C-alpha positions in Angstrom: 102.9 101.1 85.8 103.7 104.7 86.6 106.0 105.0 89.6 105.1 108.7 90.3 102.5 107.9 92.9 104.7 105.3 94.6 107.5 107.8 95.0 105.0 110.4 96.3 103.7 107.8 98.7 107.2 107.0 100.0 107.9 110.7 100.5 104.6 111.0 102.4 105.6 108.0 104.6 108.9 109.7 105.3 107.2 112.9 106.2 104.9 111.1 108.5 107.8 109.3 110.2 109.6 112.6 110.7 106.5 114.2 112.1 106.0 111.3 114.5 109.7 111.7 115.7 109.1 115.5 116.2 105.9 114.7 118.1 107.8 112.3 120.3 110.5 114.9 121.1 107.9 117.6 121.8 105.9 115.3 124.0 109.0 114.3 126.0 110.0 118.0 126.4 106.5 118.7 127.8 106.7 115.8 130.1 110.2 116.8 131.3 109.0 120.4 132.0 106.0 119.1 133.9 108.3 117.0 136.0 110.5 120.0 136.7 107.5 122.1 137.7 106.3 119.3 140.1 109.8 119.1 141.6 109.9 122.9 142.1 106.5 122.8 143.7 107.7 120.0 146.1 110.8 122.0 147.0 108.7 125.1 147.6 106.3 123.2 149.9 109.2 121.7 151.8 110.8 125.1 152.3 107.5 126.7 153.3 107.1 124.0 155.9 110.6 124.5 157.2 110.0 128.3 157.2 106.9 128.0 159.3 108.7 125.7 161.7 111.6 128.1 161.9 109.1 131.0 162.6 107.9 129.2 165.7 111.4 128.7 167.1 114.1 131.2 168.0 115.9 132.2 164.8 118.1 134.9 163.4 117.1 137.5 160.9 119.6 136.1 158.4 117.9 132.7 158.6 114.6 134.4 157.9 116.0 136.3 154.9 117.7 133.1 153.5 114.4 131.2 153.6 112.6 134.1 151.9 115.2 134.5 149.2 115.2 130.8 148.4 111.4 130.8 148.2 111.6 133.8 145.9 114.2 132.0 143.8 111.9 129.0 143.5 109.0 131.3 142.5 111.2 132.8 139.8 112.2 129.3 138.6 108.6 128.2 138.6 107.7 131.2 136.5 110.4 130.4 133.9 109.4 126.8 133.8 105.7 127.7 133.3 106.7 130.0 130.4 108.8 127.2 128.9 106.0 124.7 129.4 103.6 127.0 127.7 105.9 127.3 124.7 106.6 123.6 124.7 102.8 122.9 124.8 102.3 125.2 121.8 105.1 123.4 120.0 103.4 120.1 120.8 100.1 121.3 119.4 101.9 122.5 116.2 103.7 119.2 115.8 100.4 117.4 116.4 98.8 119.4 113.6 101.8 118.7 111.3 101.5 115.0 112.1 97.8 115.0 111.3 98.5 116.7 108.0 101.3 114.3 107.1 99.0 111.3 107.9 96.2 112.8 105.7 98.8 113.3 102.9 100.0 109.7 103.3 96.5 108.4 103.1 95.9 110.4 99.9 99.0 109.0 98.3 98.1 105.4 99.4 94.7 105.9 97.8 96.3 107.2 94.6 98.7 104.2 94.5 95.7 101.8 94.9 93.7 103.7 92.3 96.7 103.5 89.9 96.9 99.7 90.6 93.2 99.2 89.9 93.5 101.3 86.7 96.5 99.3 85.6 94.7 96.0 86.3 91.6 97.2 84.4 93.8 98.3 81.4 95.5 94.9 81.4 92.2 93.1 81.6 90.9 95.2 78.6 94.0 94.4 76.7 93.7 90.7 77.4 90.0 90.8 76.5 90.9 92.6 73.2 93.6 90.0 72.4 91.1 87.2 73.2 88.4 88.8 71.0 90.9 89.3 68.1 92.0 85.7 68.4 88.4 84.5 68.5 87.6 86.6 65.4 90.6 85.2 63.5 89.7 81.6 64.4 86.1 82.3 63.3 87.3 83.7 60.0 89.6 80.8 59.4 86.6 78.3 59.4 
């Protein structure tokens, strides 16, 4: 039995496992960035509420400026996280495509190993049949 297809199948399995690990890492990064974005949105909402309450009460200009600066800071953070999230999502899509490709390659190699096993079994059966035929002819000729 030729081990070429078996070795290729093992390599394909390894590539699939590596692609699955990369997919898991990419998915966790996207999840982490989504959680960061949600946290920033929550902080922004809290500060907007505090800002609107502060507007109704007596306050100094410095308080007003501090609220606005912090909200601007949160908007900047949100923008950076959105950019990172977009990049991470594209990375996730790329790793998803790589995983699909690795799985297809693994399926092809498994099919080739199975085909090689069937061919080997058929060759062994033909060889056994040939030996039986030769033995039968010898026994017939001995009579």
